N, C-alpha and C positions, 0 to 999 in steps of 0.2 A: 149955214151946216146944219146938215138936215143931223137925225135923233141919233139913227148909227152912228155916224161918221166924231160927232161929240161923242159918244161911249170907248168907242174905239183909241179916240185920240185921250180920255182921261184914264181907259187901261190901262193901254200903252208902257202907265209910267209902273206901273205893277207887274203886267203878265206881256209877253210876245200874241200882239194879234195880226201876224200876217194871215195866218188859216184860220181865220175866228169867222164862224158861222152867226147866222141866228137863235139856227141849233141848238149849241152850246148851250152844256151847263155852267154855273158859277162855278162851282166845284166843283165841274174839272177844266178850267181853268185855275185851279188851283188858288181862288179865295176864298176865304173862313169870313165868315163873316162881321169882324173885324175891318176885313181890308174892302168889304162890302157896302159896309158905313161909310169909310174914308169915301170908296168910290162916290156914292151917293152923296154924300156931304158937297165932293169936290163938282160934280155936276151940277149941285142948287145954287152954286158959287156963281158960275157960270154961265145957267142961266135963268139967274134970277128965279125959283122953282124955289116949293117946300116938299119934301116928303115924310110921310109921320112913319113911326116905329112900326107897327101893323103894312102900311105898304109894301118900306123896304123888308119887313119876313116872309111877307108873303110872294117875293123875286125867286125864281129858280133859271129862268133861263135869260141869255140876250135879247131876246124878243120879249121874254116880258120888262126888261126893261126899258125898253125902245118904245112898248104901247105901254106903258106910263109915263116917261118924258111927251112922248104924243099928247095923253089925254089931257094932261097937266100946263103942256103949253099954246091950247084948242082955245 
C-alpha cells in the first residue's frame, strides 16, 4: 500500500475520504490538532515509523503528510 492509500485508510475512520485530494488542508477535512496527532500515531503504528511533534506541527495538507511518510520510509 502506498503512502496516500495508507493515509486515506486511516483518515476514513475520522472523515469522509470519498472526494479527498492531496491539496486538501487538514483543517478543511474537519481535523483539529488532537485528531491530527491521533491520525499520525495510527500511521506510526501501521508503518513502524516515528514522527516528532515538530514534524506533525508543520503539516497543513494531505500532501504534506504523504511527503513526510515517504521521507521516513525511504
